[in-house]
N, C-alpha and C positions, 0 to 999 in steps of 0.2 A: 506451547500455539497448538499445540494437537486436535484439540478438539477444540470445532466450530460451530457454531450457530447456525440450527437449518430454518427457516421460517415456510410456512405453509398457510396460505394468506385463501379466502376462496372473496374471491369479491362481484357480484350477482352473477350469472352462469359461470364468471370461473375459476379455475382453482393453477395458482400462482406456489410454484415452486422457488424459496430466493436463497441461494448461497447452499449446493447440495451436502459441501465438503470434499472433504478426500477420496481418490478411486481405492478403498481398504475395502478388505471383507470384512470388521471390525463397523467402520463407518455405515455397513449398508445393512447389517444388520442392526442396525441400533433405529437407519431410516426406515425399513421396514418392522419392526415390534413400533415406532411410532403411526405410523398410517395405517394401518391394522386400527390403534389404537380410537385413532380419529373418524374410523368405519370409510378410509380411502383405499383404492391399489394405484399405483401405479397411470395405468392406463385413465383415470377421471385427472391426470394432471394436466392443464393445458397449454402451457406454455414455464422454463426454466429463468430464470433471471439473476443474473451474477452479476455481482459489485463489481468485480477487475477479475484479472487473470488470471493469479496465483495458482496455484498446482493445490490448496486448501483451500481454495473456493471453487473450483473449476472444472477439477479433475475425474470428482465423481456424475458430474451435469455428462462427461461425451461418454463416459456409461449408460448411463440415464437412458442418451440420445439415441446408442448402439441399440439401446436393446430395444426402447419402446417409442422409439423415432418422434421423442419431443422436441420439439424446438429450446434451439436455450437462445435465448436477448445479451447480448451485451454492450459497456459504454462506445462509441462508435472513435475513443479517442487507445483503447487495447487492440486493433489492430497490430499496429508498430509492431510492439514484442508479441503479442499469438506468432503476426508473418513473421516472427525472425525464429519463435521457435517450433518452425519447420521444417525449416530449411541450414544449412551451412553455419546461418548469420545462430545457432542454436546455444555459444556463447552469452557468456557476458560481454563481447565487448566492448561495447560501449561505456561497459561501468568500467573498466579495470584500463580506458584510456582516463580514463578522469583519478583512474588514482594514479596515472601514474602524471597530469600536472599539477595533480596537492601536494608535488611531491617526494608519494611513496612507488619508490621505480620500484625494487623489489618486491612488495608486497602484488604489484598488478603481475605480474612473473609468478609470483607464487600462487595467484588465484588465477592465474589464466591457463598456470596446470593441473587447478582442480578439476576431477569430475564428481559431477554429479554423484548424490547416492545412489546405491543400484536402487535405492524404493522413488527417489526422482526419477529417475534418469528411464523407470522403465512406465511409467505415469503416463496415459494417452492426456495428448493434447489438441489440439485442431482451431478451425474458425469456427464465428457464429454463425447462424443460419439468419440473424439479425442484431442490424446496430444500432444504438438506444443515439439519439438523439437527446438532447438539452430540452427537457419543458416536452417529449413523447410520453402519452399516455398507455401503459402496455396493459395489459389483462385490467383496466381498472388502479394501474397504478402510477404516479407520478416517478417522472424520470427525477433527478434535480443533481446536475453536475455537480460532482466535486475533486475534480481533478487537486493531486500530491502525492498522496500517499501510490498512484500510480495515477501515470496520465489520463486515460479516461473514466476513473472511478467513478461508480454515481449514484448517489441515495436514494430511497425507494422509499418515496411519502404516501403513508397513507391519508387519505382529509379525517374522512371518517373510519372505525376512530381515530383517532389524530396518533399516528405511529411517524416513526424514520428509524429506515433502515439501511443500519449505516456503512454494515463491513466491516471495513478497517480503518476510513472514515474519522471518524469517533468509535474508542474504545473509556469502557469506562474502568480498567485499572491501571492503563499504562498509556502512554503517550504509541502511539503505530507508528512509524517511521515515513522518510518521504524519499516520495525518487526509488524506489526498488520494481528496476524491473529491466527487461533487454534492452531497449532505446527507451531511455529516461528524458525527459523534455530540461531546457538551457537552466530554469532559473524554477524548479519543483518546490521549493518552500513557496515564494514567491503563490505560486498556486497554492501553498495549503494553505498557507494563512490568508486568500484571498479567496476560498472555498467555506473555512473556519468563519472567518464574519457574516459570510452570506448564510449559511446554515445561524448562529446565534439572530441575526437581523430576520431572517421567515421561517425560522423554525422554533419559535418559543412558546412554550405552554404542547409539544412536541413529543411523544413519546422514544424516548434512544434505545432502537434495538441495535445493536451492538451485533460482530460477530464472534466479539472473543468479549465471553464476562455475563455478565449481568446488565437487565436491562434497569436504566436510571426513567426519576418521569421529566428528564425535558433538555432537550436538546442543549437547547442556547445555555443552559446554563456552563456545560463542560463544553459547550464551544470556547465558549470562555477563559475555561481554566486555562485550556489549551493555546489560544492564544497568550498571553501570562505564561506562560513554560518554556514556548517558540520564543517569547521576547524577552525571556530574563541568559535564555544561549546564546540570541541575539548581545547583548549588553555583554557577557560575559570576555566573549569572542572579542570585540570589538577593546576590551579592556585591556586583551592576555595582547594581539597586535601592537593597542601603546602601550604595556610596558618592555614587549620586546623590542620595540623600532621597527622590526621589520622580521617576519616569519613567513615557513611553509605552512599547509593544515598538519602536515604531520610533524613539523618540532613541538606542534602547539600537543598534537597529540600524545608523545614522547615525552610530554612536561609531566600528564596526570599520572596517573592511577586508576585504575580500573578494577570494578564487577567488586561488591562484598571484600569480595578481598583481597583489594588494595594493591593489585598484578601492575605491574609495569604493561609496557604495554608491547614490549616483547612478548613479552611471555601469555597475552592473553589467547585466546583458539586465530584461526586466521578468520575464519566471517565475522566474529567481532575484531575485529581488526579492522577488515572490512568494511562496516558497519559505520564501526568510529571516526574513521577517516571520513566515507562519507560525509555521516550526520556536521560534522565539523566543514567540513568546505563545501557543502550545501551552503549550510548555514553562512560559510566567510563572503560567498559568491551573494549571496543575501545581500549583506550589506553595500561588497561591491555595486550591484545594482541600484540599492539607497545615496550613491555619492559619497557613506561614509569610509569607505577604501578603495587608496588603489590595489588595483591587479596586474603586477611586473611577471611577466613573461623570462625565461634566466634558464640555462641547464639544470638545474634540477626542477622543475619546475614552476608551478609562481609563487610570487613571492609576493604578501601582502602588508603594506603596509597605511599609514595616515591617511587620508586626502587630503 
């Protein structure tokens, strides 16, 4: 996911930059070149909109603000994780605690000891100049709250022509992860599904302009596909718990093979293992929220069984 689609939108007198990408020489050189091709300079940009706080969307925005004094606008719900990134809470402590709750105590310890890569550790961060609320019109672009990938994720909607800049809420070639942030929501899968149902209902006929991958003709079609993906995952996990009688998220992860190489769970890299446990745990918790599973606290973390 190294490449990020950055969009330049002119609405009336405003020029808006959406998701300018990584803080890196390669990304900056590419952006410089494309702005020249459009006949624009950075001084012509009135505002930077960022769909969510992840470094690959936000960090170059911080650089551009520092150099050209361009204001940054981000969803209000991103405050939790952005503030955490600035202080002693800059690690993923809440995520690590969830790993323990899902039965992956050793993995939580390994993740807690993990240090960001040199690249990520040196990337700039900060707070937004404007925190966007649902329904706001910023630079002629409408803000549609789409939490799930992160708590404050925003889809930016242009009504003429009909285009939705979906960030990582909707991608065209893969299904993006859920609840990937320093301070996650309690039930991020529930939020993700609600957001997907909303974009399926409200953005039919809008072109899908994602942060990664290619543009597709209809947001609603892709939203329906991703909803179906999550529901299949939920059904598979329900069946796994029923078959086992009771189990932890870790036990489900260890019972499967991973990646195209069919590796055992223990053979997969740290970040993939964290992602795997998190996806399983969050979907199990959605089944608990639906009343289809019970969740019992134990010395080895949450144990799930039929309700």
